[in-house]
C-alpha positions as CSV (number, residue, x, y, z in Angstrom):
1,M,91.5,85.1,98.5
2,A,88.8,88.1,98.0
3,R,88.2,89.0,94.3
4,E,90.0,92.3,93.6
5,W,87.9,95.0,91.7
6,K,89.2,95.2,88.2
7,D,88.1,97.4,85.1
8,A,88.0,96.6,81.4
9,R,92.0,97.4,80.7
10,G,92.4,94.6,83.7
11,I,93.8,97.4,86.4
12,I,93.3,96.0,89.8
13,V,92.2,97.9,92.8
14,T,92.5,96.7,96.4
15,T,92.7,98.2,99.7
16,T,95.4,95.8,100.5
17,P,99.1,96.8,100.4
18,T,99.9,93.9,98.1
19,V,98.1,91.8,95.4
20,E,98.0,88.5,96.9
21,G,100.3,86.1,94.9
22,Q,101.7,88.8,92.5
23,P,104.8,90.7,93.6
24,I,105.2,94.4,93.2
25,Q,107.5,94.8,90.3
26,E,107.4,98.9,90.1
27,Y,105.9,101.7,92.1
28,Y,104.2,105.0,90.0
29,G,103.1,106.9,92.9
30,I,100.0,108.2,94.5
31,V,96.9,108.3,92.2
32,V,93.6,109.9,93.2
33,G,90.1,109.9,91.7
34,E,87.5,112.6,92.9
35,V,84.1,113.2,92.0
36,I,81.8,116.0,93.5
37,V,78.1,115.7,93.2
38,G,75.5,118.4,94.0
39,A,72.4,117.6,96.2
40,N,69.0,117.8,94.7
41,L,66.2,120.0,96.0
42,F,63.6,117.5,95.5
43,R,65.9,114.7,96.5
44,D,66.8,116.3,100.0
45,L,63.0,117.2,100.6
46,F,62.2,113.3,100.2
47,A,65.3,112.3,101.8
48,N,64.3,114.5,104.8
49,I,61.0,113.2,104.8
50,R,62.0,109.7,105.0
51,D,64.7,110.6,107.9
52,I,61.5,111.9,109.9
53,V,59.4,108.6,109.1
54,G,62.2,106.2,109.0
55,G,64.0,103.9,106.3
56,R,66.9,104.1,103.8
57,S,67.3,106.8,101.2
58,G,67.7,104.9,98.3
59,S,68.3,108.1,96.1
60,Y,71.3,109.1,98.0
61,E,72.6,105.4,98.2
62,R,72.5,105.5,94.4
63,I,74.2,108.6,94.3
64,L,76.9,107.5,96.7
65,S,77.4,104.4,94.7
66,K,77.8,105.9,91.5
67,A,80.0,108.5,92.9
68,R,82.2,106.0,94.3
69,T,82.2,103.7,91.1
70,Q,83.3,106.9,89.4
71,A,86.2,108.0,91.8
72,I,87.6,104.5,91.4
73,E,87.3,104.6,87.7
74,E,89.3,108.0,87.5
75,L,91.9,106.3,89.8
76,Q,92.2,103.4,87.5
77,A,92.6,105.5,84.4
78,E,95.5,107.7,86.4
79,A,96.9,104.2,87.3
80,A,96.9,103.3,83.5
81,S,98.5,106.3,82.4
82,R,101.5,106.0,84.5
83,G,102.1,102.4,83.7
84,G,100.6,100.7,86.5
85,N,98.3,97.6,86.0
86,A,97.0,97.9,89.8
87,V,96.5,100.3,92.6
88,V,97.0,99.0,96.0
89,G,96.3,100.6,99.5
90,V,93.1,102.4,98.2
91,D,91.5,104.7,100.6
92,L,87.7,105.7,100.1
93,D,87.0,109.3,101.6
94,Y,83.4,111.2,101.9
95,E,83.4,114.8,102.5
96,V,80.4,117.2,102.6
97,I,81.4,120.4,101.1
98,G,80.1,124.1,100.0
99,D,78.7,126.7,102.3
100,T,75.5,124.8,103.1
101,G,76.9,121.2,102.8
102,S,75.1,121.0,99.5
103,M,77.6,119.0,97.8
104,L,79.6,115.6,98.4
105,M,83.1,114.9,97.4
106,V,84.0,111.3,97.0
107,S,87.9,110.7,97.2
108,A,89.7,107.4,96.2
109,S,93.5,107.3,96.4
110,G,96.1,104.7,96.5
111,T,99.4,103.8,95.0
112,A,99.8,102.9,91.2
113,V,102.2,99.8,90.7
114,R,103.0,97.2,88.2
115,V,102.8,93.5,89.6
């Protein structure tokens, strides 16, 4: 069995529709965590240079990772506030927003449950 992602409260987060070996006792509805991050001019400049010469953009990867973690933490907090101890069926979405595409939204959604 894959290890679930848990926070300090023990809120389990999984992309599967159930938590293996733990039957769902109650459903609390859809929960969402969203984070919007702005792009930095200097970071964009260096990322564009990296795109030209090749290689990975470590600064963008770190920002994406941090935004994803924050979105999942918001998801867990909303589930806990509703009385849940797990979020199942989690989906992560990434969207570029803003007139110039200068911001990125990371959204995590799922169903809060008690197992």
